[in-house]
N, C-alpha and C positions, 0 to 999 in steps of 0.2 A: 651561399654564394651562385653571385648570378653569372653564367655561364656562357658564354657563346658556341651557340651550338650550330652556326654554318662557317666556324672557324675553330677547331679542334686541333690540338698543337698532333701531329705525329711520333713523338714523340714517345714511348712507354712510361719512365717513368713521370715525363707531366703530366701523364695519363691518369695514370697515377694518384700523384697527385692528387689532381683534380677530384678526382671520386672519395679519397681520403680525403679534403675538407666535406665535399656535401651526408656525407657516413654522418663527421663527426657535429656537424651543422645539422644533420635530424636527431642525432642523439641529444645533441643538447637541448634542445626544442623539446621533444620526449621527454627529460629530462622537467624544464621546466613547469611544462605542462600538465605534469605528476606533482608537481608541487601546489601547483593554481585547484588542481582538483581537491589536492588536502588542505588546505582553505577553505576550498566550500562544503568540503562535510563539514568541517568543525562551525559551520557561518549558517550552515544547517541542519545541522548540531543546538546552536545556539536560540533558530531562531524562530522554532516554537515554543509556542506560550508569551513570544514578544507584538504587541504594532506597531510597531514603530515603522513608518514609513521609508524609513533613510537608511533600515538596514534590511528592508523585502528590497529595498533597489538596489540594494550591495547583491548581496546573491544572483540576483535575476542579472548583474552586469558581470561579475565574473563566470556566469554559464553560457553568456555573450562573447565571454572574454575567447574563453575555452573554447568553443565552435569555433569563433576565427582560429582565434591560431590553427587548430587541426584540418581547415579547409586551405586556409594558408601552404601546408603543411604539405595536403593531398594536392594541391597544384602545383606546384612547385614542380616537386617531387611526379606529377606523369604526365611535364613540358620535359623531360629529359630525358636522353636514348635509353630504349629500352634494356641494353647491354647493364649502364648507367644503374640504369630502375634497379635490376635485379638483383647489382650487389650492393645496391643499397638498400635492400625492404630485407636482403638476409641479413647484413648485419641489424640489423631493427628486431629480428626477430618478431611478428607480427605473431600474437596469439591467436592463429585461426580456427573455429573450428568446426566440425561435422558438420553438411545442412542435416535441422531437422529426422529422423530416419522416419517418425507419421504424415510428412509430406508427401501429394501426390506428384508421384513425377512424369514427364512427356516424355516421350524423346524425339528427336529433331535426329534423320538419318545423314550424312555428311559425304554428297556423292562424295565418289573415290576414275580415276580415271582407268579405259578400259587398256588403254598400255601402257608400257615407260613410259613419262618424256624428254626419255634419255635418248631411248634407243629404238622406243618400239613396244618393243619384244614384252615376252606374257606378262601378268602380274599374278603373284598366290599370297593368299591373306598369311600374313605373319603375325595378328597380337589385333586387338584394338584398343584406343584410347577412351577414356571419358572426363570428361569437360562439367564440372557444376555449373548451376549458377543458377541462383535464389530468383523473382520473377514475384508481379505483384502483381494480382489481378481484381482490377477494382471490385466491391460492392457489388454484388449483384439481385437485382431486385426480381422476384416472380409473383402468377396468379395461380391459385391451384382454385381450379371450378371444380366442386363437387358433384357429379352429376348420379340421379338417383330414380330411374324409371319407379313410376307407377305398374299397381300389372292390380288389372280386377279378375274377381272369380264366372268365370260364364254365368255359373250355376248359381250360386247369394249375393253377384255385385257388389261381395265385400272387396278393398280397397288394399294391396300391397306394398308400399311403400320404405327401405331401410329406414332408419331414423334420425332428423337430421344431425347434423356434427356440431359436438360442445366450441363453442369459440372459447376462449382467455377471457377473453371479457364479451359481455351480455350486445348481443348485436352492435358485434364491430368488427370492422372490415380488418383488421392489420388478424399477420399469425402469431405464434409463440415467440416464433424466433426476433418478430420483428419486433415483438412490446418487447422484449429482452433485451434485443440491440440497443434499446432506442432511453430503457432507466439503467444497462451498465454505461451508453457514453453518456449520459445525464448526470449519473450521484458517482460509478467509476473513474471515468476519462475526464469530464469537468467539462460538458462540448455543453455548450445553454443551449435548449430547445430549438429556439429561433438561426443556429449557424446550426442544426443539423437538419434543420430547414433548406437551408444555405443547401445544402451537401447535397443532396438527394433532387434538389432540382439540380442541380448542377448534372443529371442520372435520369434523366429527365421523367422525373421522380415529386407533380405539384405534392407535395404533402402542407396547407396551413399549419399553420404554426398551433392554435385552437385545436386543431386536432391534436394532434403531438400531445398536450395539456391534457383532454383528454382521456387520450389514451395511456399514458401514466398514471393518472385518478382511477379510472377502471381498473388498472392494474394490481393499486397496491392495495384496493377494495378486496378485486381477486385474492389477493395475498395474507388476506390478515388473518385468518383461522393460522399461519402457516408461520407467518411474525408473535400472533398472537404465545404460540406452540412451543417457538424459543425463549422469549421472555420469563414462559412457565416455568421452564425448564433449566434458565439459565442462576434465576434467584433460588434453585433449590441445591446449590450448592454448596460447600461449604467455606470455600473463600473468593471474593473477587479484588480486582482490581477496575478500581473511580476512579473518574475524572473531569472533565465540564470546558468548555468550549464557545465565546459569544460569535452568536454567527447573523446577523441585519438582515431583518424584516420588516418587510415593507408596511406600512398603515393605510390602510385602507380610507383613502377620502381625500388622504395630506399629503399625498404624496412626498413622503416625506418616510423615513427607514429607526425601526427602536432597536433596541439589542436583545436579541432571545439568549435562547441558554440551550446548545446538546448536549449531555449526558451519554457519559459512554460508562456501559459494564463489564467487564469481560473474567474470563473464566479464560486459566491458563497454568493447565495442567502436568503440564510436561517437565519444566525443569523442576517434578522429584515425581515421575510417572506417575504418577498420575492415572485413573479409567476412562476420567467424564473426558470428553471429547474440548478441543477449546474454542469458544465459543464470544461473540459481544453481540451488546444489544445497547442500542442507541434509544433516547425521550428528549424530547423538546418541552421548553416551558419557556414558556412569554417575558418572564427572569430569572434572577435565579436568586426567591427567597429559598428558605434550608428546606419550604413547607415539600417539596420536589425529592427531594434523594429522603424525603420522609415516605411520603408517596410505592416513590419507583423501591425502594425495598421491604415495603412491609413485611410480606413474607418471607422477609433473605433473616436466617439466623446463621452468624457467622462467625469470618474475622474476612474484615476491610481494609485493603488496600487501598490508601489517600494522601493528595499532599493535605499540607496542613487549612482549611478551609473552615471558617466556624460553622456554614450550615451543617455541615456535617457530623459537629457536637450534639446535635441534638440524636443521633442513629446512634454515640456511642452510651446516653446517658440513660437509651430504653436499657440495659443491657446484655437486650441481641445479639449488639454487633460491638466485636473488640476490634477498636484501629494498632494499623500498623503501617508505621508512620513509612518516609520512605528515604532512602540515606541519597539515590539521588537530586533531591531538591538539597537536600545538606551541603551539600558536594557545589550545588550549581553554583549556591552563596559565595565558598570561598575563589571557583573558580573564578566568578568577575570583581570580587575585589584585586584575585593576582592581576588578572589581564587590565585589571585599570593601573595599579602601577607599582606588582611585581613584589609584591609585601611578601618575607621572607616566611611568615608567619602561616599566612595562606596557605603559602605552599609544604610548609611540612601539614599540615590538617589533610588537603591534598594526598604526599603521600602516606599518609597513615589510613584513609581513605580509601585509598586504592587497595593498601597491601587487604582491606575485607574483600575485594570485589576478585582478588585474584584468585582468593581461595575458593568463591563464591563461582570461577571456571575449573575447576578439579572438582565440584560434586556435582553438576549440574547435570542433569539427569534419574542422579538415582534417588533411592527409596530415600521414604522422608525419614525415618530410622538411618540412614547412617548419614545423610546430611545432620540431622542433629546433633550425633555424636559425635562431628567436624567440626564446627561450628565450637562445639563445646570445646576440643582440645585447642583449636589452634584461634576462629573470631575470637571467643569472649575475649581473651589477654589481649586480645589488636585496642574491642572497644575498652575493656577497663581502661590500659593506659590510655588511650586517649581522648577519657573523661579525667582524668585524674592530669596531663596537660593540661588539658584546655582549661579546668578547672584554677592552674599555676597561673597559666596568658591571660586570661581574661581580665583579673585581680587588676594586670599592668597594663588597661589600654581604656581610651577616652574614652565614656559612654552611647557619645553617637554619633564616633567612628561606623562606619560599615563596616571592618571586621569584628566589630561589639557587636554588631547586629545576626553576621550572622553564628557567633558561639550563641548569641542569646535563641536563638531561631533552635538550631543544635538541642540547646537543654534542654528550653521549654519540649519537647519532644520527642526527649529520652528513654520516655519507660515505650515506649511506643516502637522507639527506634528498634531498641533490643529484644520488645516479642520476636522476632524470626530467626534467633540464635536459641531458642526452647523451645519453636516449632520445626519441623525442615518444612511442613506444605505452606511455609512462606517463604515472600521475596525477601530481598534483598532493596525493594524498588516499587515501582510504581511504572515500569515506560509500559508493564504493555498495556495503560488505557494509553499515556501518551502517544505510541505507533502506531492506533488505532481512531485519532486523534486527526492525526496527519492528514487524510486525503482531504478533513473535512475542508483542515485550516489551507489545503492546495483547490484544493473549489473553492472557496468566499474567490477565488485573484480570481474565477473567473465567471461564475453563478448572479454574485456580486448580494442578495439578497434572495431569501424565501419570500416570496409574494405574498404567505398572508401566514398565524398561526398556525392553521390546519398544512398547507405547504411548508412546516417547519414537521409535520406529524409526519407526513411524510415521507421526508426528505429520511429523518432517522428509522423504517421504517425499511425505508431500502439500502442503506448502510446497516441497518442491524442485517441484511440477508447476503450483503453482499462482501462485506466482513467477517461472517459465517461463514463465509466459499470458501473468502480469499484462505483462511488461516485453516481447514483442513484443507487446504494440496485440488483443493478446485477451484478449476473457469469456469466463475460467472454467470458466467451467459451462456453454456452450454447448461449448468444447472438449473437458469432462467427459466429456457428454454424448455427444457421438460418438462418444468414439476410448472406451467403453465400451460401446459398442452395437457398433461395432469388430471392439476386440481379442482376442477368443478366438476365433475362427476368420483373426485377418489371419499372412498370415506372418509368420513367428518372425527367416528374413533381411532382413529387409522392414519390423523394425521402426522406422527410424529416417525411416522413411514418416508416422510417427504426433505426432513429434515438433515443439513449436508455431513450432519452423518453419517448418516441410515438411508441413504439418497444411493440411490442403485436404477442408471438413466432404465432409460427403455432403446434397446434399440433405432426402433421405426423414428423414435423424431427423432434424433440424432445425429439421425441418416439425411431424414425433412428436413 
């Protein structure tokens, strides 16, 4: 509602009505924003794996709508008198979190008069109020000068000098902190190098894009022993999640792009309280041929969670690897049908699958044997009832209908779908792999394409270290800063010490 601040009524009841109207308007706007956020969450969940530009545009438009509504609301509230703002804000009950304790504090002492401004009498201290404000200090560049004096022996002319300090990249002028910032900005924050160069130029540091690309390539080379060790550790696991996503790759000399693939293999034993830490390994290939996962997982023996991609079939045929199918993909098939036409049959399928997920919530984090026992007691009867109902329902449907396709998708994978009920280490779905690929899907919008097949492999290596650091609760930039400062002279036989779950930072590197 619009309030004329220059002509506010003197009547208390009239003022109360104005404030009440402002509160009701603010609450209604908050409720509407929450509805939009729910819609956005649903769209974002559905967006993964789709290539529709219209769908992506809908998500982007909804994000802008939410931002605009919240900005409009804040602007209207800021225009109200302080007393009115206080009442509205109290009614809204905003969740104000304390400012992070780890941030450095800078104190500003505000002077007070020496004498009472009312009567001129002396003042005595009765307390102190502290108000904290979160401030941002722009990124700061600095130059570190390594000064090494030369000394000579008067007796034998021997020259003595401290050794040349190791650099993260050979003959490079970039420190480990800058290199880590560049690669994390590119691969985790999705800032292309040309945009980073523009940002640095605003801060008075001219860095050519060609210089940044050289640093990124040299950084990937310096970290290769670590990414190799990470891949070897992951494929030695007993269970893995696998998925892939397309990535545009520039064709050299043609000015066009082709479609490469980024594959991810994720280890996540947290749901069954496993001993191995979570990790993700990305691999690049110029196409989606089945030979690539066969090569990536050549040393792997165990159970693989995956979607229905036929390229994985060769893995299962070898006998070394057992398939565990994904209930989330089954659910998605029925969800799409229900969204399209409100089918009650699809709704019932969703409800039956939801019952399986409800049980999973109660056993998450339990040891494998406990999970297996609970699933045998509770999940197996639900799954058997679902199969019987599906068999009876399917014969009544048109074979060409989307609903029939959803049932056939489930039937074709049934043995692999119910495998998780006999093994407490297995998950109900392949969501860990899909979550690991979401950053790639977001990055595609910004960096548009990899410059070459080599660039795709470099991206895979960086994604592996960054995603694994995040899975282990680390700040990837702090982690890579320390690792790059140490890896040049770190013994190769002890490279596992630098893997994210074993990493112990050196305080001197973090302080620098």
